ZALUM-299006 format. One record per residue: x, y, z of N, C-alpha, C, O in turn; residue in one letter. Coordinates in nm, 3 decimals, m for minus. Atoms other than C-alpha are relative to their C-alpha. Example, Ala and Ser with C-alpha at 12.3 -4.5 7.8 and 13.67 -1.06 7.14 Angstrom:
ZALUM-299006
((0.089,m0.119,0.000),(1.230,m0.450,0.780),(0.090,0.120,0.000),(0.194,0.118,0.066),A);
((m0.082,m0.119,m0.006),(1.367,m0.106,0.714),(m0.077,0.109,0.073),(m0.026,0.220,0.090),S);
This chain:
ZALUM-299006
((0.128,0.000,0.067),(m0.868,1.051,1.044),(m0.043,m0.145,m0.021),(0.040,m0.234,m0.040),M);
((0.052,0.135,0.020),(m1.089,0.750,1.007),(m0.063,m0.011,m0.137),(m0.081,0.088,m0.208),T);
((0.068,0.021,0.128),(m1.254,0.595,0.705),(m0.132,0.073,m0.004),(m0.174,0.120,m0.110),N);
((0.129,m0.067,m0.005),(m1.584,0.746,0.822),(0.012,0.147,m0.039),(m0.078,0.203,m0.102),D);
((m0.018,m0.141,0.030),(m1.443,1.096,0.791),(0.013,0.024,m0.149),(m0.014,0.134,m0.197),E);
((m0.016,m0.012,0.145),(m1.373,1.032,0.424),(m0.111,m0.070,m0.076),(m0.106,m0.080,m0.199),H);
((0.114,0.069,0.060),(m1.697,0.846,0.359),(0.045,m0.119,m0.084),(m0.011,m0.148,m0.189),M);
((m0.051,0.116,0.071),(m1.498,0.542,0.252),(m0.024,m0.123,0.085),(m0.028,m0.116,0.208),R);
((0.025,0.125,m0.069),(m1.564,0.183,0.339),(0.114,m0.096,m0.029),(0.157,m0.109,m0.143),Q);
((m0.105,0.100,0.014),(m1.297,m0.078,0.399),(m0.049,m0.110,m0.093),(m0.159,m0.163,m0.074),E);
((0.042,0.101,0.096),(m1.308,m0.324,0.109),(0.001,m0.141,0.059),(m0.086,m0.222,0.028),L);
((m0.011,0.132,m0.060),(m1.198,m0.625,0.311),(0.013,0.013,0.152),(0.121,m0.012,0.206),D);
((m0.011,m0.012,m0.145),(m1.281,m0.562,0.677),(0.041,m0.135,0.060),(m0.015,m0.239,0.024),P);
((m0.055,0.123,m0.057),(m1.090,m0.816,0.883),(m0.105,m0.087,0.067),(m0.097,m0.210,0.061),A);
((0.100,0.076,m0.074),(m1.394,m0.918,1.086),(m0.100,m0.070,m0.091),(m0.169,m0.162,m0.047),S);
((0.102,0.055,0.089),(m1.607,m1.001,0.780),(0.055,m0.094,m0.107),(m0.021,m0.167,m0.169),E);
((m0.057,0.079,0.108),(m1.364,m1.172,0.543),(0.064,m0.126,0.057),(0.151,m0.120,0.144),V);
((m0.058,0.126,m0.041),(m1.287,m1.538,0.590),(0.126,m0.022,m0.082),(0.122,m0.015,m0.205),E);
((m0.126,0.014,0.071),(m0.924,m1.601,0.504),(0.032,m0.147,m0.026),(0.018,m0.231,0.062),Q);
((m0.042,0.133,0.038),(m0.807,m1.909,0.318),(0.152,m0.002,0.000),(0.216,0.051,m0.091),D);
((m0.145,0.003,m0.015),(m0.452,m1.975,0.434),(0.064,m0.114,m0.077),(0.187,m0.127,m0.076),E);
((m0.057,0.117,0.068),(m0.410,m2.290,0.221),(0.089,0.039,m0.118),(0.181,m0.035,m0.151),S);
((m0.078,m0.041,0.116),(m0.269,m2.097,m0.077),(0.122,0.084,0.037),(0.203,0.116,m0.049),A);
((m0.109,m0.084,m0.046),(m0.025,m1.895,0.131),(0.124,m0.085,0.022),(0.116,m0.190,0.086),V);
((m0.122,0.078,m0.024),(0.338,m2.014,0.125),(0.037,0.003,0.147),(m0.003,0.095,0.219),P);
((m0.037,0.002,m0.142),(0.487,m2.112,0.460),(0.083,0.123,0.037),(0.165,0.171,m0.042),P);
((m0.072,m0.118,m0.046),(0.619,m1.821,0.664),(0.141,m0.038,0.039),(0.169,m0.151,0.079),E);
((m0.139,0.020,m0.037),(0.988,m1.782,0.728),(0.023,0.071,0.133),(0.039,0.193,0.135),Q);
((m0.006,m0.063,m0.132),(1.020,m1.723,1.104),(0.127,0.081,0.025),(0.128,0.165,0.116),P);
((m0.124,m0.074,m0.024),(1.378,m1.591,1.076),(m0.007,0.145,m0.047),(0.081,0.225,m0.017),E);
((0.017,m0.136,0.049),(1.248,m1.276,0.906),(m0.114,0.070,0.074),(m0.209,0.006,0.119),H);
((0.108,m0.078,m0.058),(1.039,m0.998,1.051),(m0.116,0.006,m0.099),(m0.095,m0.003,m0.220),L);
((0.118,m0.012,0.086),(0.686,m0.967,0.918),(m0.025,0.148,m0.028),(0.016,0.235,0.049),R);
((0.026,m0.139,0.040),(0.567,m0.653,0.739),(m0.083,0.075,0.103),(m0.069,0.196,0.117),A);
((0.086,m0.065,m0.101),(0.312,m0.583,1.015),(0.067,0.009,0.137),(0.004,0.052,0.234),R);
((m0.074,m0.009,m0.126),(0.578,m0.606,1.288),(0.001,0.147,0.045),(0.024,0.235,m0.037),D);
((0.005,m0.139,m0.048),(0.549,m0.294,1.508),(0.127,0.081,m0.030),(0.118,0.199,m0.061),P);
((m0.124,m0.072,0.031),(0.918,m0.205,1.456),(0.006,0.040,m0.148),(0.047,0.151,m0.181),D);
((0.002,m0.029,0.143),(0.879,m0.226,1.078),(m0.099,0.113,m0.028),(m0.070,0.204,m0.106),I);
((0.102,m0.104,0.021),(0.560,m0.016,1.091),(0.049,0.136,0.048),(0.021,0.238,m0.015),Q);
((m0.056,m0.127,m0.050),(0.737,0.250,1.301),(0.102,0.057,m0.099),(0.104,0.177,m0.127),R);
((m0.101,m0.045,0.097),(1.025,0.263,1.052),(m0.066,0.052,m0.127),(m0.026,0.155,m0.181),K);
((0.073,m0.047,0.119),(0.784,0.291,0.758),(m0.062,0.137,0.026),(m0.050,0.227,m0.057),L);
((0.065,m0.126,m0.033),(0.592,0.567,0.931),(0.101,0.115,0.004),(0.075,0.224,m0.046),S);
((m0.103,m0.102,m0.008),(0.912,0.757,1.004),(0.055,0.035,m0.138),(0.078,0.153,m0.167),Q);
((m0.048,m0.026,0.136),(1.034,0.718,0.644),(m0.099,0.087,m0.076),(m0.058,0.181,m0.146),M);
((0.102,m0.078,0.070),(0.705,0.853,0.510),(0.002,0.145,0.047),(m0.005,0.237,m0.034),I);
((m0.005,m0.135,m0.056),(0.720,1.152,0.743),(0.126,0.073,m0.046),(0.120,0.190,m0.083),T);
((m0.127,m0.062,0.041),(1.088,1.217,0.660),(m0.001,0.043,m0.146),(0.049,0.150,m0.180),D);
((m0.003,m0.027,0.143),(1.034,1.203,0.284),(m0.108,0.100,m0.043),(m0.084,0.186,m0.127),V);
((0.114,m0.081,0.047),(0.693,1.371,0.254),(m0.032,0.119,0.089),(m0.089,0.218,0.044),S);
((0.038,m0.104,m0.094),(0.659,1.585,0.563),(m0.144,m0.012,0.046),(m0.193,0.073,0.120),G);
((0.141,0.020,m0.037),(0.304,1.447,0.601),(m0.006,m0.063,0.139),(0.059,m0.163,0.166),V);
((0.016,0.049,m0.136),(0.203,1.396,0.963),(m0.064,m0.138,0.001),(m0.151,m0.168,m0.080),D);
((0.050,0.138,m0.003),(0.133,1.035,1.060),(m0.147,m0.010,0.037),(m0.206,m0.117,0.023),K);
((0.143,0.003,m0.034),(m0.217,1.129,1.177),(m0.088,0.023,m0.123),(m0.209,0.004,m0.117),K);
((0.078,m0.027,0.122),(m0.323,1.220,0.823),(m0.035,m0.130,m0.071),(0.041,m0.227,m0.069),K);
((0.051,0.118,0.071),(m0.525,0.971,0.620),(0.092,m0.039,m0.115),(0.113,m0.158,m0.140),Y);
((m0.088,0.027,0.112),(m0.289,1.004,0.322),(0.125,m0.076,0.046),(0.174,m0.164,m0.025),E);
((m0.116,0.069,m0.057),(0.002,0.894,0.543),(m0.032,m0.148,0.018),(0.048,m0.234,m0.016),H);
((0.042,0.138,m0.024),(m0.189,0.579,0.638),(m0.013,m0.077,m0.132),(0.024,m0.194,m0.140),R);
((0.014,0.066,0.129),(m0.269,0.501,0.274),(0.136,m0.037,m0.059),(0.153,m0.147,m0.112),L);
((m0.134,0.030,0.052),(0.098,0.525,0.171),(0.065,m0.110,0.084),(0.133,m0.197,0.029),V);
((m0.056,0.105,m0.086),(0.197,0.313,0.471),(m0.062,m0.136,m0.036),(0.009,m0.237,m0.037),Q);
((0.064,0.125,0.042),(m0.058,0.048,0.365),(0.057,m0.049,m0.132),(0.079,m0.169,m0.150),D);
((m0.058,0.036,0.129),(0.082,0.055,0.011),(0.140,m0.059,0.018),(0.173,m0.161,m0.044),L);
((m0.135,0.050,m0.025),(0.437,0.009,0.138),(m0.002,m0.134,0.074),(0.081,m0.221,0.046),M);
((0.013,0.126,m0.072),(0.329,m0.268,0.375),(m0.037,m0.112,m0.096),(0.017,m0.222,m0.088),T);
((0.039,0.100,0.100),(0.161,m0.452,0.089),(0.120,m0.037,m0.087),(0.139,m0.154,m0.119),A);
((m0.119,0.027,0.081),(0.481,m0.417,m0.116),(0.098,m0.089,0.076),(0.160,m0.178,0.017),A);
((m0.092,0.081,m0.080),(0.687,m0.563,0.169),(m0.044,m0.145,0.012),(0.038,m0.234,0.038),L);
((0.053,0.137,m0.010),(0.463,m0.870,0.172),(0.020,m0.081,m0.128),(m0.001,m0.202,m0.127),K);
((m0.009,0.069,0.129),(0.531,m0.955,m0.194),(0.105,m0.110,m0.002),(0.078,m0.219,m0.051),L);
((m0.105,0.102,0.002),(0.860,m1.141,m0.147),(m0.032,m0.119,0.089),(m0.018,m0.233,0.044),L);
((0.037,0.117,m0.081),(0.749,m1.356,0.148),(m0.119,m0.077,m0.058),(m0.134,m0.197,m0.032),P);
((0.112,0.067,0.065),(0.434,m1.433,m0.054),(0.045,m0.089,m0.116),(m0.033,m0.168,m0.168),D);
((m0.052,0.085,0.107),(0.656,m1.593,m0.317),(m0.024,0.053,m0.140),(m0.023,m0.025,m0.235),G);
((0.021,m0.057,0.134),(0.589,m1.352,m0.606),(0.127,m0.017,m0.081),(0.237,0.003,m0.029),R);
((m0.118,0.017,0.084),(0.820,m1.423,m0.898),(0.040,0.132,m0.065),(m0.030,0.233,m0.051),D);
((m0.055,m0.122,0.058),(1.027,m1.170,m1.091),(m0.097,0.067,m0.097),(m0.112,0.189,m0.096),T);
((0.095,m0.057,0.096),(0.769,m1.125,m1.366),(m0.115,0.071,0.068),(m0.154,0.180,0.026),G);
((0.110,m0.063,m0.074),(0.490,m1.052,m1.120),(0.046,0.129,0.066),(m0.026,0.229,0.066),E);
((m0.053,m0.120,m0.065),(0.709,m0.806,m0.931),(0.024,0.112,m0.102),(m0.005,0.228,m0.074),L);
((m0.022,m0.100,0.104),(0.807,m0.628,m1.254),(m0.132,0.060,m0.047),(m0.141,0.181,m0.068),K);
((0.131,m0.047,0.044),(0.443,m0.604,m1.360),(m0.060,0.098,0.101),(m0.108,0.205,0.064),L);
((0.056,m0.088,m0.103),(0.330,m0.454,m1.027),(0.080,0.129,0.013),(0.022,0.236,0.030),M);
((m0.085,m0.119,m0.008),(0.627,m0.215,m1.016),(m0.030,0.095,m0.115),(m0.046,0.216,m0.094),T);
((0.029,m0.083,0.117),(0.559,m0.090,m1.368),(m0.138,0.064,0.012),(m0.156,0.181,m0.022),A);
((0.137,m0.053,m0.013),(0.186,m0.049,m1.295),(m0.004,0.117,0.098),(m0.066,0.219,0.069),A);
((0.001,m0.108,m0.100),(0.246,0.162,m0.983),(0.073,0.123,m0.055),(0.027,0.235,m0.037),V);
((m0.074,m0.113,0.057),(0.507,0.376,m1.161),(m0.083,0.072,m0.106),(m0.086,0.195,m0.110),K);
((0.082,m0.062,0.104),(0.275,0.433,m1.458),(m0.117,0.076,0.058),(m0.151,0.184,0.009),E);
((0.111,m0.070,m0.065),(m0.017,0.525,m1.233),(0.048,0.132,0.060),(m0.018,0.235,0.045),L);
((m0.054,m0.122,m0.060),(0.199,0.775,m1.044),(0.027,0.105,m0.108),(m0.008,0.222,m0.091),R);
((m0.031,m0.093,0.109),(0.319,0.931,m1.370),(m0.128,0.056,m0.063),(m0.137,0.176,m0.090),Y);
((0.127,m0.045,0.060),(m0.034,0.947,m1.515),(m0.069,0.102,0.090),(m0.121,0.202,0.041),A);
((0.061,m0.097,m0.091),(m0.164,1.122,m1.203),(0.076,0.132,m0.003),(0.016,0.239,0.007),Y);
((m0.079,m0.123,0.009),(0.124,1.372,m1.229),(m0.036,0.078,m0.126),(m0.056,0.199,m0.120),R);
((0.029,m0.066,0.127),(0.051,1.446,m1.595),(m0.142,0.055,m0.002),(m0.163,0.173,m0.028),V);
((0.140,m0.041,0.012),(m0.328,1.456,m1.582),(m0.047,0.084,0.118),(m0.151,0.149,0.109),F);
((0.035,m0.084,m0.114),(m0.336,1.624,m1.241),(0.014,0.148,m0.030),(m0.041,0.232,0.042),G);
((m0.016,m0.140,0.041),(m0.234,1.945,m1.418),(m0.127,0.056,m0.061),(m0.142,0.178,m0.076),Q);
((0.123,m0.040,0.068),(m0.576,1.953,m1.583),(m0.123,m0.053,0.075),(m0.196,m0.136,0.021),Y);
((0.108,0.057,m0.081),(m0.829,1.889,m1.305),(m0.140,0.029,m0.052),(m0.232,m0.048,m0.025),P);
((0.135,m0.037,0.044),(m1.122,2.063,m1.475),(m0.030,m0.039,m0.144),(m0.134,m0.002,m0.199),N);
((0.020,0.044,0.138),(m1.082,1.906,m1.818),(m0.031,m0.150,0.003),(0.041,m0.228,0.065),I);
((0.038,0.142,0.005),(m1.259,1.577,m1.888),(0.102,m0.078,m0.082),(0.153,m0.029,m0.183),R);
((m0.096,0.085,0.069),(m1.033,1.293,m1.995),(m0.072,m0.116,m0.067),(m0.173,m0.165,m0.017),K);
((0.055,0.115,0.072),(m1.106,1.018,m2.246),(0.100,m0.114,0.013),(0.220,m0.095,m0.007),V);
((m0.091,0.114,m0.010),(m0.965,0.672,m2.190),(m0.029,m0.100,m0.109),(0.038,m0.204,m0.116),T);
């Protein structure tokens, strides 16, 4: 499925966003990159094995993008505090969706 099928627009299309590489830490060539085809195949297989969701589904691609972004955190030089904050945020969001997903037709107050 494509973004068009879901009426969603890419927030940072690669062709339109100018990237500033000056703030990026130097890459470590001895390690594979998160976008390496072998890594992407392994991620895709893990997602299919754990969820049973076919790799052609849009949800599969979203989870793969989330995992790819997570794999980029250490090479980006994120410190322990930043990693803890992001980990806690994702866990809390997942839990909140589980809890409030039980009540889809009831309005929630934040």
